[in-house]
C-alpha positions, 0 to 999 in steps of 0.5 A, spaced: 190 611 352 182 614 355 183 608 358 190 612 362 186 618 363 180 616 365 182 611 370 179 608 377 184 614 380 181 619 376 182 625 380 178 631 377 170 632 381 166 636 378 162 638 386 167 641 387 167 647 384 160 652 388 159 655 382 160 649 376 155 646 381 149 652 380 150 652 374 150 645 373 141 646 378 138 652 373 141 649 367 137 641 369 130 647 371 131 650 365 131 643 361 126 641 364 120 647 363 123 647 355 122 639 355 117 638 359 120 632 362 118 630 370 117 623 371 115 619 365 120 622 362 129 619 363 135 624 362 141 620 362 148 624 363 155 622 359 161 622 363 156 623 370 162 624 374 161 625 381 153 626 380 153 634 381 148 635 375 142 628 375 142 629 383 138 634 381 133 631 376 133 626 382 130 633 387 127 635 382 122 628 381 126 626 374 129 619 374 135 619 371 141 615 371 148 615 368 153 613 363 161 615 367 167 610 366 172 613 372 171 607 378 172 614 384 168 619 381 162 613 378 162 611 387 161 618 389 155 618 384 151 612 388 152 616 394 148 620 393 143 615 389 145 615 382 145 609 378 152 608 374 154 604 367 160 604 369 163 604 363 166 607 356 160 610 352 160 609 345 154 607 339 156 599 341 153 601 348 148 606 346 145 601 342 144 596 348 141 601 353 137 602 348 134 595 347 133 593 354 129 600 354 133 604 357 132 610 352 133 618 353 128 624 352 134 628 355 142 627 353 147 631 358 154 630 355 158 637 360 165 637 357 166 629 354 166 632 346 172 633 347 175 628 351 174 623 347 178 620 342 175 616 337 168 622 338 165 620 331 163 612 336 160 616 341 155 621 338 153 616 334 152 612 341 147 620 341 142 617 336 142 612 338 140 612 345 136 618 344 128 618 343 125 620 337 123 626 340 129 626 345 133 631 346 141 631 346 146 637 348 153 638 349 156 644 351 164 643 350 169 649 351 169 654 345 175 654 340 173 662 337 174 663 345 180 659 346 184 663 339 181 670 343 183 669 349 190 666 349 187 660 352 193 655 351 193 653 358 187 648 355 191 645 351 192 640 355 193 631 354 186 629 357 184 633 350 184 629 343 179 635 340 178 643 340 172 643 337 168 649 334 160 649 332 161 647 325 164 642 326 160 639 331 154 640 327 158 637 320 159 631 327 153 631 328 149 631 321 155 624 320 151 621 326 144 622 323 143 629 329 141 635 327 143 642 330 136 646 332 139 650 338 146 653 341 147 658 346 153 662 348 156 661 355 161 664 360 164 658 363 170 655 362 173 662 359 167 661 353 164 655 351 158 653 347 153 649 349 148 644 342 142 642 342 142 637 337 136 632 335 133 627 330 133 631 324 125 634 323 124 634 331 125 641 333 125 647 328 132 649 327 132 657 330 138 662 326 143 661 333 147 656 330 149 659 322 150 666 327 155 662 330 157 659 325 158 665 321 161 669 327 167 664 326 169 664 319 168 671 321 173 671 326 178 666 321 177 659 324 178 656 318 183 659 316 191 656 318 194 663 318 189 664 324 193 659 328 200 661 326 200 667 332 198 662 336 205 659 339 209 667 339 203 669 342 203 664 348 209 665 349 209 671 351 204 670 357 209 665 359 215 669 359 210 674 363 207 670 368 215 667 370 219 675 370 212 675 374 214 671 380 222 671 378 220 680 381 216 677 387 222 673 390 228 677 388 222 682 394 222 678 398 215 676 397 212 668 399 208 665 392 203 659 392 198 658 387 190 655 388 187 650 383 191 643 383 187 643 375 189 641 368 189 648 365 194 649 372 200 644 370 199 646 363 202 653 364 207 650 370 210 646 364 210 651 360 213 655 363 217 651 367 216 654 374 219 649 379 218 649 387 223 654 388 219 660 386 212 657 387 212 654 395 205 650 394 199 649 391 192 648 396 187 645 392 179 643 396 179 635 392 181 630 398 185 625 391 190 631 390 192 633 397 199 630 400 200 629 393 205 633 387 203 636 381 205 633 375 211 635 371 213 641 377 213 637 383 210 642 386 205 640 394 198 640 394 195 642 400 189 643 403 186 651 402 186 652 410 195 649 410 195 655 405 192 660 408 195 658 414 203 659 410 200 666 409 203 667 402 203 674 398 201 673 392 195 667 390 196 665 383 189 662 382 192 657 376 184 656 375 182 663 372 175 660 369 174 660 375 178 665 379 172 671 382 170 663 386 176 661 388 178 668 390 172 669 394 173 663 398 180 664 401 178 673 402 182 671 410 187 672 404 186 679 403 187 681 412 195 681 411 194 683 404 196 679 399 193 679 392 191 674 387 195 673 382 192 670 375 195 669 368 192 667 362 191 672 356 194 676 361 198 678 368 192 681 373 193 683 381 187 684 384 
């Protein structure tokens, strides 16, 4: 149930990642310029988390508010001075806010579209709250990249859907919104940023049809494309387990960084416990001092990880591996190496 997944103790805070903050700041600058947003405009972010993005709208003098159901992140956003409507979003809330005169010139939904159990109701909320010439953007991991990169560790409990552009266009069309542009992004292993609006509000670029054709060429609408995925994922798992056993035989101390959902998926799929992986570090205060679900590996601060002087550091959120490696650069002094497991084992 979504209420159990996204509870008052929800532990994912978007602002913990410097690269994601830079991504959000760049997005706000682009949106302001492209859609002429200013002091008379309103930006609404659905799943605003800890205010990681809306703080940049605030700095640019653009009125904004967020919608966020998790009390922990909503409180963090309010500390940044951002107004938060603490609720799950859908058609009913969208209509209610619109009736209060709170319609949006720009609606933002980053990494939430795949998280909602009733995606049709969710998207109808955007159609209800968006001004006649407003824009809604949706960012989500691209199914085509997930398949290409064997990103099986992103298949986990928070995700109700794994989305291609072709499917998202059909969902938006059913809600009364038209996709007029799309961008391919490197974030989260390969994402799409979809631009949607009420029909006729914007000229449609050739990008949507180009991406949909690439999806067809990649076989996303053919069941056979998915048939080998499980076997390929098991190959990655086996390679990871074999490496951890080899490290242990060689007497190497192994730790990990990132108590993230994808990391938990990998560790539980591979059956890893603390005998092969001594600890996991994370920057989020809400995770430190607790245990990884299933694997029961203890979570420590990054400083505690460095103090333990591991020989190998497995970076579980591989999508931000360069950022994490830079944070843990002092480990190079004693010869430590970094490791990622997906889509194949890599030491660097």
